[in-house]
C-alpha positions, 0 to 999 in steps of 0.5 A: 412165957406169957402169950405175946401175939404181936401184930405187925406194929409190935403191939400185943392185943389184949389177951389173958396171960398164958404160956401159949396162945393156943394148944392143939390136942391131936396131930393127925391131919385135922390137928396139923391143918389147924396148927400150921395155919395158926402158927403162920398167923404168929400165935405161939402154939403147943401141939400135943399128940398121944401118938396112937393114930386110928389109921396106924395099921393102914399102909397107904392113904389115898385122896390127898393131893400130891400125897396119894398112896403115902403112908399115914404115919409118913404124912404125920411125920412130914406135917410135924417136921413142917411145923417144927420149922416155925419158931412159934410151934412146939410139938410134943408127944403127950396124952391130955388128961384134962382141960380146965378153966384157969382164970380167963385162960385154960389149963391143960394137963398132959401125961408124957408118952414114951419118955416125954415129960408130963406137962401142965400148961396154960393157953388162951385157946384150945383146938381139939383134934383127937379123932375117934376110937375105932371098935372093930367087929369081934373076929379073932383073925381080923387084925392080921389083915386090917390095913392091907386087904381089909379096911374100914374106909370104902372111899379111901381104899375101894379103888385098890380092890376094884373088881375083886370078890369083896366082903362087907362085915359089920353089926350096925344098921347102915350096912345096906348104905355101905353096900350100895357104895361098894358096888361102885368098885365091885359086882361081886359083893357079899354082906355079912351082918344085919340088913332089913328085908326091904334093903336085901331085896334092893341089894339083890337086884344090884347083884349083892348077896346078903349072908344071914349066917353069922361070920365068926372069923376071917381067913387068909394067908401071906397073900392076904384075905381068902375068905370069911368063916361062918358059924356052921364051918363054911368059908365064903371065898373073898379076896378083900374086905371092908368092915363097918366099925363102931366109932367112939369119941375119946373126949373125957378129958373135956368133962370139966368145961361144960361143952355141948355134945350131941347124942353120939357123944361128939362135940357140937360146933358151928360151921367154923369149928367153934364149940359152945365154950368161947376159946375152944374149937374142935375139928376132924372126926371129934365133931359131928361126923362127915366123910372120914377122909384125911383131906376133909380132916385137914380142911376142917382144921384149916377152916377152924384156924382161920376162925380162931385167928379172926376171933382173936382179933 
């Protein structure tokens, strides 16, 4: 079907011929926030999602008004169901392999997921909402507790572990900053990872201990995390933990568009989500990073949707 975005009078603005007005890549909160507002502006929209959310192991999401404590997977499911009520929306699981110019439009190639068909479609505009890939510290037992008693988002999950003995584990040079934030929820914090001597002195004054011996695993039982195992065999008792992952973009499918990226491989956008290529927008964690919260991601999607609708006029 060619793009037919009729205004109230039934006329169609001048636009390239394409099967869809917009393709949204990714159906997390950012993609859902964008897609919902785009279809409500009567743009025929295809939402493609690889169905591998970074927070799949998390049981409860927090900080989202009216949905505090909801499963992230349930939040995604509700968002898709809302979209599917609109005749302008089509949602399909599919892993996007490439986005390329196709005349004045874009061609999107996607591989089917779990039995869904491959797709090759054209769209006038594209919204990238693919988020990030999370690389966790290399601790063999970590996955058993990740999402229950070990988390990566302090703002999202700190409250549930208030007052507990907490571990902070990571390899990055910003652990001290994360440790300061965690002192809002606990006065019993041990940091496992590199911290500068000046930061260690400041953290010590806050009652935070920096453990210089290397953490080699996390320990626990059916109740959750019980401690952090060190290289010399000692286990430091802890009942909750936060890890500092290394985040990596997964944006190779955009290589042919000539988009501008920053030094971390994230898409450079303006304040409204416009990339350096007209017609391509990016939202959520795929752009210059900020607070990695669901409500922030959804808001960035809605903001970019408003810009796209205005731009198309």
